[in-house]
N, C-alpha and C positions, 0 to 999 in steps of 0.2 A: 263624471265618467272619465276613466283614464284614456290617455292617448295611445294609439297603437301604431307601431312601425313594422314594416315588412321588408327587411333587408334582402336584396337580391344577389348580394355577393358577400364574401368574407370581409372584404375591405369596407363595405358599407356598415357591416356589423361592428367592425373594429372602431369605426368613426363614432358610432352611437355610444359604444362603451367608453371611449376616450372622453367624449363630450360629457357624458354622465359623471365620469370620475372627476372631471374638472369642476363641474357645477354641483355635484352632490345629489343629482337627480336619482330617484328610485327606479329600478328596472325590474320587470317581472317576465319570466319565461317559464313555460309549462305550468304556470299558476295564474289564478285570476288576478288581474291588475287592480291596484287601488286607485282611488280618485286622484291622489297626489303623485301617482307614478306613471311610468310608460310601459306598456305591454309590448314585448318583442314577439312577433309571430314569425316562426322559421319556415313556414310552408313554402316560401319561394326558394329556399335552399333545398331543392329536391332533385339534385343531380346524382345519378349513378356514375361516379367518376371513372371507375375501372372495374372490370371483371377479369381477374387474372386466373384463368382456368388451370394453367400449368402449375401455379403455386397454391391453388385452392383458396384464394382470397378475393375479396371485393372491397372497394373503397367507396363509401357513399356519404352524402350529406344528411343532416339530421331530419330534413323534411320529407325524405323518401318514405312512402307508405310501404308497409311490409308486404301487402298483397301485390303491389306493383313489382317490388324487388323479387318476390317469389316467382312471378311470371317471367321476368327477364332471366333469372338464373335457370329456370326450368328449360328455357330454350337451348341452354348449353349442357343440360343434364346435371345441373347442380342445385344445391339448396342451402339456405342459411336456416339452421334448424329452428330457432325461436320463431321465425316467420313462417315456418312450414306447417301451420295448422289453419283451419278455417276461421278460428276465433280472433285472430289478430290482424285481419286483412286491412282494417282502416287505421290501425295504430301506426305511428311513424317510428323510424329507428331511434330518433332522439327521445321520444316518449318512452319507448321500451326500456332504454338504459337509465333514463332519469328516474323512472318509477320503480326501479329495482330489478330490471331485466329478468322478469319471470319467464320461465321456459316450461310450457305444458308438457314437453317431451323430456323433462329432466330425469325421470325415473330410468329411462333407457339410455339417454345421451348426455346427461350431466347438466350442470348449471349453465345458464346463458352467458354469464360473465366470462366463461372460458372460451367463448366464441368471439370475444373482442381481443384483438391482437395489438391494436394501436389506435391512436387518436390524434386529432389536432384540436386544441382548446384555446379559445380566445379568453384571456384573463380580464377581470374588471378594469384593468388599466389599458386594455386594448392590445396588449402584447399577444403574439401567437406562439403557443407552446406545442411542440410535437413530442409524442410518446410512442414507445413500442416500435414494431416493425414486422416484416413479413415472415420472419423465421419464428418457430415455436419457442425456442430458447433465446429470447431477446432482452432479458432482464438480468442485470447484475446489481444486487442491492435492492432498493425499494421498487416495488411494482407501481410506477407512476401512472400507468394506464388505468388500472382499477382504482387507484387513489383519486384521480380527477373525475372518474365516472362512477363513483359510489353514489347510491341513490340519495337525492335531496341534499347533497352536501354543498352545492352552489359555490364551488371554488372558481368556476368559470363556465363558459358555454361551449360545448363540444360542437365543432363545425365539420368534422370528418371522422368517420368510423372505419377502421380497418377490420373487416369481418372474416372469420374463418369459415370456410365452406366445406360441404361434404357432397359426394355424388348422390343423385336421386336413387331411391330404392327401386328395385325391379318392379315391385307392386305394393299397393296399399289395400288392405282389407278392413273395412270399418263396419260398425254396427251401432244402433241406438236401441237401448233396452230399458223398459220400465219395470219397476218392482212395486209391490203393494205397500211396503213400508221400509223404514230405515234398517230394521233388523235383517230383512231379506237382502237388501242392497249390500250391507256390510258383509253378510255371509258369503255372497257371491264374490265380492272383492277379496275377501280373506282367502277363499279357496283358490281363486285365480292366482294370487301371490304365491301360495304354497305349491301350486302346480308348476311354478317357475316359468309361467307364460308372462312375458314382459311386453305390455302394449307400448306403442310409440307414444300414446297419451291415453289418459282415462280421466274424464271430467264428470263429476256428479252435480246435478242441479235439482234442488228439492222442490216440493210442491209450492211452497211459499214464494220462491223466486219465480217459478213459472207463472204464478198468479200475478206478480208484480209486473213482469215484463211482457208476457205473451197472453195472459188470461186463458191459457190452454193447459189444463191440468191432466197430466198423463202418468200420475204416480211418481215415484222416485226415479228420475231420469239419469241414465248412465250412457255416456257416449265414449267409445273407445276405438282404437285403430291398431292393427298390426301391420308392420311393414317389413320389407326385406325380400328374400328370395320367394318367388311365386309359390312353390310347393310348401315351404315352411309357413308363410303367412296364411295360406288357405287352410292348412291343418290347424293352426292356432285359432283362427276364426271359427272353424267347425267345432273345436273343443269348447270354446267359450260359449257358443250357442247352446250346446248340450248342457254345459254347466249352468247356464242361466235358467234352464227348465227345472233344474233341481230346486231352485229358489223361486219358482213360479213366476219367472220373468217373462215379459212379453216383448218379442222382437218387433220394434217399430220400423226399423230400416236396416237393411244389410246391403252393403255397397262396395264398389271398388272406386277409389278416388276420394273426393272431398265429402260428398254426402249432403243432403238437403237439411237434415236436422242440425248438424253442427254449424252449418253456414248461418242459420238464423240466430244462433246464440252468440254470434260475435257482438251483439248489442251489449252483452254483459261488460265488455271491455271498452265501450265507446259511448256509453250513455251520458247525456248532458243534463237530464232533468231528474235523475235518480242518483243517490249516493252509493257508490260501490267501494268497499274497503277490501283491497286484495293484498295477498302476501303478508297478512298481519298475524294470523294464529297458526301455530305449529304444535302438534302433539303426536304421541305414539299412536299407531293404528289401534292398538289394543285398548286405548282409553277414549277413542272417538265416540263410541256409543254413549258413554257416560256424559261427555261434554255436549253432544248434540241434544240429548234429553234435557240437560240443564239449560241450554240455549232456548229451546222451545218453551220451557217453563218461564224463562225471563220474558220472552216476547208475549206470552199469554198474560202474565201478571202486569206487565207494563203497558200493554195495548199498542206497542210499537209494531208497525208493519215492516217486518224484516225477515229474510230467509238466508239460507246458506247454500254455497256451491263451492267446488274446488277439486283439487287433486287428492281425493280421499285416500287413495292407495299410498300416498306419501305423507299424509297427515297435514296437508296444506289447505286450510279452510278459509273461505272468504265470506263476507256478509254483504248483502244487497238490501238497500232500504227503499221503500216507496217514496220517501221524502228526499228532497235535495240536500238536506243536512241532517246528520244523525243527532240523537240526544246524548249529551255527555254522560248522564247518569246511566243510561243504557249501556254505553261502551264500557264504563267502569265495572258494571255488573258482569258483563261478558268476560272482561279480563280476569276478574276474580274467579269465574267459573273455569276459565282456561287453566289458570294456575292450580286450582283445586284438582283438576284432572291431570296434573303433571305436565302440562304444556307450557309454552312461552308465548308472550306477545312481543313482536319484533319492535314495537315502538313507532311504527309508521304513523299511526293516527296522532300520537303526541307530537311527533316531528312536524306533521302538516299543520297542526293547530298552534304551534309555537311553544308547547310545553317542553318539547325536546327531550333528549336522553339526559341522564345524569351520571356522575361518576368520573373517574380519571380519563376514560376514553372520550367522553363528551367534552371534557376540558381541553384535551389535545385537539379534538376536531375544531373547537371554537378558536383555538390559537391559530390553527391552519387557516381558518376562514378569515381571520383578521389579517394574517400575513398576506394572503392573496387578494383580499377585498377590504382594505383598511377603512374605507368609508362606509362599508356595509351597504352598498348600493344595489346588490343583486339579491332579489327575492327576500327583502327584509320584511319580517312579519310585523304587523301593526299591533298596538297594545290591546285592542279589542279582540284580536285573534288569540292572544295569550290567555286572556281572562276566561 
């Protein structure tokens, strides 16, 4: 079993990295450590260093949980949008950005990466590098903030995140709806999009995922929220409820604030005994019905217990497995189906298993990795992972 260390300061982490660089010891962070390596746990680096309400920014350590951050910001009438949903409460800021900074509210508010304005990164040599700043236009030339905080690149360990904030909305109006089948669910989402109603978030959870995580089957579950001015949010919620009836939807919960149904589905983003592959498959909304059918055909023929969930309105679909590790042949079949439906696979699974991306960009990334981590001590994959 690998050794674990829990640095309580940036200086302690720098010492760990310098020592490992000198000795060639393997270090693992945000990944499962190997027997011959050292796992770095950043949970003790959990300070909210500053909330600068005047400039709408906050500076936090990587171990800060998003739910705690959301609560502290709300006290000042502020929010950090990727943290501002019930689904990410137990995820840390460091995990959010390392895993690709997915933002469930991206349809309305944009990608989470644009809410990162600066950072402090400890390089594998132990050196501390600062990027970005509090002003929106703080880059001339290369955007080093997003370069060092790109998902799974492992150029260093970010120890401070400078986050862009927004004011809290006047109100939030949410609902949970179930539909008899995928066709009805997609019909509802399609008409919702065409009506130009833009939810703060919309998350679909299919029956298979419900069976894996909750053993509580309620049809095709859709959770969505409207936020903003009270009158506008109430009107959109009312219109969405009426629209759902057209597709024989059943309102499970209608609420102001977080809601009970969304809160329990945070498990999707923190499960330790089931494998969840997020932010992997993206395809046009008009081709999703085709792909979802193909996916279910693959699960039926393979016998793999897996289901789908995700931001269906944006074509971002995820897979949850009942097992702790997926079957590679199953993943390959799904990727083929995605491409056949005109979509793309982001390559996250290949990166996590060591197969990695290919092509000129992958070569450039590997050169950068060698430049900043010449001994390849940080999150080095073992041979058995690559095979």
